[in-house]
N, C-alpha and C positions, 0 to 999 in steps of 0.2 A: 629208722627215723620215726619219731612219734607223730601221731595225728596232729598235735598242736603245732609242730614245726611246719608240716604241709599246709596247715591252715594259715600260719603266719606268712609263709612264702606266697601263698595264693593271694592274700590281701595286699602284699607288697606289689605283686604283679598287676593286680587289679588297679592299684593306685597309680602305677607307672603308665598303664594303658590309658587310664582316665586322664592323666596329666598330658600324655602324648596327644590324645584326642582333643583335649581342650586347646592345646597349642596349635594343632592342625586346623581346628575350626577358626581360631582367632586369626591365624595367618591367612586362611582362605577368605575370611571376612574382610581383612585389611586389603588383600589383593583385589577382591571384588569391588570394595569401596573405592580403591585407587583407580581401577579401570572405569567404574561408573562415574567417578569425579572427572576423569579425563574425557570420557565420552560426553558428559553433560557440558563440560567446559567447551569442548570442540563444537557441540551442537549449538550452544548459545552463540559462540563466535561466528559460526556459519550462518545461523539465522539472522544475526545482526548484520553481517557482511552482505547477505543476500538483499536485505531491505534497506540498507543504510541510505542510499541515494534517493529513496522514495518516501522516507519517513515524513519529511517536510512537505512533500507534494501530494501525498495521499493520506497518511494516517491522521495528521493534524487537521487538514481541511475537512476531511470526511467526518471526523469526530466532532468538530465545531458545527458542521451542518446538522448532525444528529441532535446535538445539545440545543441549538437554536430552534430547531423544528419542534422540539418538545414543548407542550404547554406548561410544563413545570420542570424545575431543575432535577435531572436524574439523580437517584441515590447512588452511593458509592459502588454497590454491587452491580447496579445496572451499568455504570460507567465502565467497570472492569469487563463485563460481558461485551459491551459495545467495542471497546478498544481491542479486545482479544479477537472478536469476529472480524473486525477490519484488518488487523495485522495478519491473521492467519490466511485470509484471502490474498493479501498482498504477498505473503511468503509463497503461496501457491503460484501466483502469477510470476514472481521473480524466479522461482526454481524452473518453471517451464520456459520462460524467456531466455534465461541465462545459459541453459544447457544447449540451446541452439545457437548461441551467439558468443561462443568462447573466443573466436578470432577477434571480434569487435571489442569485447571486454578486455582482452589483453592489450588493446590500444587505448581505449577510453577509460576503463575502470579496472585496472590490474589488481585492486584490493578485493575484488569479489571472490567468493569461495572457490570457484573452479580454477581460474587463472592463478589464484594465490595458493592452490594446492590443499585447501581445507576439505574439499569434497571432489569426488570423481563425477563424471557425467552419468555413470550408472547409478550412483547413489542419489544424485539430483533427480534422475528419472523416477526412482522408487519414491522419493520424497514427494515429488510433484503429484503422482497419482494417489498416494496415501492421503495427501491433503485434500484431494477432491472429495473423498468419502467423509473425512473429518469435517470439512467446511460445510458440506451439504447437511450432515447430521446437526451441526451447530445452528445452521440456518433454520432447519425444521424445529429444533428445540427452542429457538428464540422467536418463532412465529414469523420468520421472514424467508420462507423457502423459495418463493418466486424470485425475489432479487438474487438469492443465492444461485438458483438455476441459471438465471440470466447472466450473472457474472461468470459462472463456469463455462457456459456455451461461448461467451465472448472471448474468454481466455483460450479455449480450444481453437476457435476460428482465427484468432490473432497469431497464435504460436504454431500449433500443428497444422492449421489450415493455410498458413503462409500469407494471410491477408494483411500482414504488417509491411509487406514489400511495396505497397502502393499507398501514396499519401492520403487519398480520399477514403479508402477502406480502413486504413490505420486510424485516421482521425475519427471516423464514424464508430469504430469499435472502442476507441478511447472514450467517446461520448457515452456510448451504451454502458460501458463498464463503470465509469465514474458515477453516472446517474443511478445505476443499480446499487452501487455502494451507498450513495446518498439515501435512496429509498429504504434500503436495509437498515442503515444506521438510524434513520428517523423512526422506523418501526421498533427497533430495540430500545432507543432512548425514551420513547413515549410509553413503553411498558404496558401496552394494551389500550392506552387512551387515544383519542383522536389526535393525530399529529397534524402539524400545519402543512405538511406536504399534501395531505388528503384534503385539507381545507382549501388550499391554493392549488387546485389540481393541474393548472397550466404550468406550474413551476418546473416539473421534470421535463416537459417538452421544450420549454424555453432553454433549460440547461443543456439539453441535447444539442440544440441549435447553436448556442454560445460556444460550447466545447468543440463541436464539429468544425466550426469556422475559425477557431483561434488556437486550438491545442497544439498546432504545429510549432508554436513558440518553443516547445520542448526539444524540437529537432535542430534548432540552431546550434546548441551546445554539442550535438553529436554528429555534426555534418561530416567530419572526417571518417568516423567509424561507419556511418551509413553508406558512404561511397565505397568503402572496403567491402561491405556486405552486399552491395549492389541494390540497396533499397532506393526507391524513387520517392523521396520526401519532397515537400514543397521547397525547402532550402536547397536541396541538391538539384532539383529540376529548374528552379528559378532563383538563383542565388541573390540577385539584386532585387528583382521585382517582389519576391516573397516578403521582404522587409517593408516595402511600401504598401503592399496589400495588408500586412498586419497592422501597420500604422492606421490605415483607413478603417479596418474592421473593429479594432479595439475602441477607437473614438466613436464610431457609429453605435456600437453596443452601449458604451457609457452614456451617450446622450439619449439613446432610445429607451434604455432601461430606467434611467432617471426620470424621464417623462412618463413612462408607462406606470411605474409604481408610485408616482406622486411624491417625490422627495421634496423636502423643504428647500428653500433657496440656498441655505448654507450647506446642507447635505448634498444637494445637487452639484453645487460648485466644487465641493471637495471631491466627490466621486468622479466628476468629469475631469477635474484637474489631475487626479491620480492616474486616470486612464490616459490622458494626454502625455503626462510625464513618462509613463511606462512605454507607450508606443514610440515616443521620441527617443527614448533610451535604446529600444530594440533597433530603431532605424539607424542610429548613429554609433552606438557602442557595440563592436562586433567581435572582439576577441573571445576565446572560449571562456575565460574567467568572467568577463563581463556578461556573456550570454547566460552563465550559471546564475549570476545575481539577478539578471532580468527574469529568468524562469521563476525564481523564488518570489519576486515581486508580482509576476503574472499570476502565480497560484494564489497570492493574497487577493489580488484584484478579482480573480475568478471566484474565490470563496465569497467575497462580498457580493458579487453579481448574482450568485446562486441563492444567497440568503436575504436579499433585500426585502422580499415579502414577509419573512419571519421577523426581521427587525421592525417592519411596519406593524405587525401584529403585537409585538412587544412594546410598541409606541416609543421606540428608542430615538429615532431621528426623523420621524414624519410629523406632518401637521396634526 
C-alpha cells in the first residue's frame, strides 16, 4: 500500500476523531448547561420560597427606610446594591430559622423549601453559614460592616441561641435586627453622604422601643405553630389580654410620635386614625387570614412611624 493511501486514511481517521470530539464536547456542554439550568432554577425557587413571606415585611419597608433616609434619591446601581444587601441578609435569616422549624412550617407554611422538598436541612445549614461570610463581605464592601455584624449576631442569638422561645427576648432581637437593617440600608442608600439617621440620632433608639413593644403583632398569625413549637409568645401566653395590650400600645405610640415629631394637624389626624384603625382591627378581627392582613397594615404603620423624621426633613407633611 502506497504512502499516499496511508496518508489519506490517516486524515480520514483524524477527521472522524475530531468529529467525535466535537460531538462529545457539544453533548457535555448541553448536559452541563441543562444541569446548571436546573440547579439555577431550583436555587431561585428555593431562595424565593425561603423569603416569600417576609418580602413585604422586611425587604420593602427596609428599602423604603433607606431611600427616605438618604438626602438625595439613590442612583439605580446604589438601589441594586441596597436591595441585594437587604435580601441576602433576609435569606440568611430565613435559612437559619427554617432549618430549625420544619415541624412548625409544615403546619403554617408548607410552601417553604424544606417542607416542600426543594432543599434538605443539610443544604440549608450549608447555605446559612455560607451566607454569613458573603453578607459580612458585602457589608464591609458597602461600608456598613457594624450593622452587618449586629444583624449576624442577632440572627445567631435568635436561632442557634434559642432566644426566640421567649416573647421578650424574641421581640428585643427583632427590634435589634430591624434597626440594624435600617441603619445599614441608610448607609448604603446615602452612598457616603451624611444620612438622616445620623442627623436624627435618636431615631434608631426610638425604633428599637417601638418595635420591641409592638412587633408581637406578627405572632398572632402564627399562634398555632408557636404552640406546637413550645414558644412562649405574647399571644400564646395571654391570648385575650395581648390584643388589648396591642390596642393600647399602638394608639399610645401613634399619639406620642405625632406630638414628638410635630406633625401638622392633618398629618397628625391621619397617622393617629390609621393607628386607631389598625389597633381596633387587631382587637376585633382574629382569624389567621385577618391576622395576616393586620400584619401587613402593621408593617406599613411601623414603616411610617420609623420614618416620620425623614418625612419632616423632606418637608413632606410637616409645618
